[in-house]
N, C-alpha and C positions, 0 to 999 in steps of 0.2 A: 676269710676274716675281714678283708676289705669291704665287702658287700655288707657284712654284719655291722661294722662301724658306720657305714654310709646310712644304713637304715635307721640307726640310732641317733646320729648327730645331724643329719640334713634337715629333718623337721624342725629341730630345735633352732638351728641357725636361721632357717627361713622365717620362723615365727618371731625370733628376735628382730629380724630386719623389718618385718611388718609393724611390730610395735614401734620400732624407731621411726619408721617412715610415718606412721599415723601420728605420733606425738610430736614430730618435728614440724608438722603442718600448722600454720597459723590457726587454721579452723579444723580441729580434729574431727569434727562431725560432718565435715565436707558439705556445708551449707544447710544441713538439717536444722541446725539451731535458728536460722532465720525463719524457717517455716514454723517451728514450735515456740518461738519467742512469745512470752507472756502467757502461755498456756499453763495452767496449774491443774493438778489432779489431786483432789482432797487437800488443797493448800500446799502441795509439794511442787516445786519447780520441775517441770518435765525434762528440760534440757540438762540440768544438773543430775537428775536421776538417771537418764540414759547414759550420760557420760560416766557416772560411777559404776553402773552395771556393766558397761563395755570394758572398763578398766579391770573390774573384778574378774570378768571372764577371760580377758586377755592374760592375766597373771595366773589364773587357774590353769589355763591351757599351758602357759609356760612352765609352771611347776610339774605338770604331768610329762611334758617333753624332757625336762631336766632330769627327772627321776628315771625315765626310760634310758636317757643317755649314760647316767652315772651308775645305775643299779644293775649289777651283772647276775643277780640271783633273782628268783621269783619273789621272795619277800625281802624288800630292802630293810636293812637295819636302821636303828634309830640314828646312828651317826650319819648315814646317807640322807636320811629324811631332814636332819637338821642342816646338813651341808647344803641340800637343795633349797631349803627355806631361806637360809642366809644368802645364798647366791641370787635367788629371786629378789630379795630385798636390796642387795648391792646393785643388781641391774636397774631396779626401780629408782634408787637413789642416783645413779649415774644418769639415767634417763631425765629425772627431774632436774638435775644440775645442768644438763645441756639446754633444757628448756628456758633457763635464764637468758640465753643468748637469742632467743626467738621473741619478736614483738608480740606483746599481749599474751605471753605464756609464762606466767610467774611460777616460781618454786612454790609447791603447795604440800604441806604436811598431810593433808587429807588424802592426797593421791598415794602417798607412801603407805598410809594406813590401809587404803583400799587394796593396794597391791599386795600387802601382807595378808590381808583376809583372803584375797583371791588365791594366793600361793598356798595358805593353810588349807583352804577348802579343796584345792586340787590335790594336795597331798593326802588328805583324809579320804577323798573319793578314790584316789589310786589304791591306797592300802585296802579299803573296804572291797573294791571291785576285784583286786588280786587275790584276796583271801576267801572268796566264794569257792565252794567246792565245784569241781568241774562236773559237767553232766556227762552221762554216758551217751554213746551214739544213739541208743534206742530211745532214751528220754528226749534227745534232741529231735529225733524223727517224729515223735509224738507231738511236739509243739508246732511242727510245720502243719 
C-alpha cells in the first residue's frame, strides 16, 4: 500500500515544487525573455505567449497528477474532478499571492485564468484518455 501511495503522490509533490521554484524566480523564463525581447509573431508578443503556454501546460500537468492522486477508481466522478479543479485554482491563487513578495513579479489575474484553463484542459484530457476502450494484446501487437 505504501508503494501505491508513493506512486500517486510523489509526482504531484515534485511537480508542485517545480512550479513553485519556477514562479518564485525573478525571471521565470531563465533569461529567454532577453533573447526574445521585442520579437513579435503576427503582432503577438512572443515572450508573453511563451509564458502563458508554459503556465497552461504546467497546470495541465498539475491537474493530471492531482486527479491521479485523488481518484481511486478508473473513472473519477464529477465530485473528484471538481475537487481537483478547485485545488488547482487554490494552488494557483496561493502561488500568485506569494509572487507579491518577489520583485517585479506582480499578482496577475491573467495567470489565474491561464492556470484555470490549463487545469480544465488537463482534466478533460485525463477523462477522455481514461475512457478509451482498452486494446487487446493482438491489436497492440499489430500496431508494432
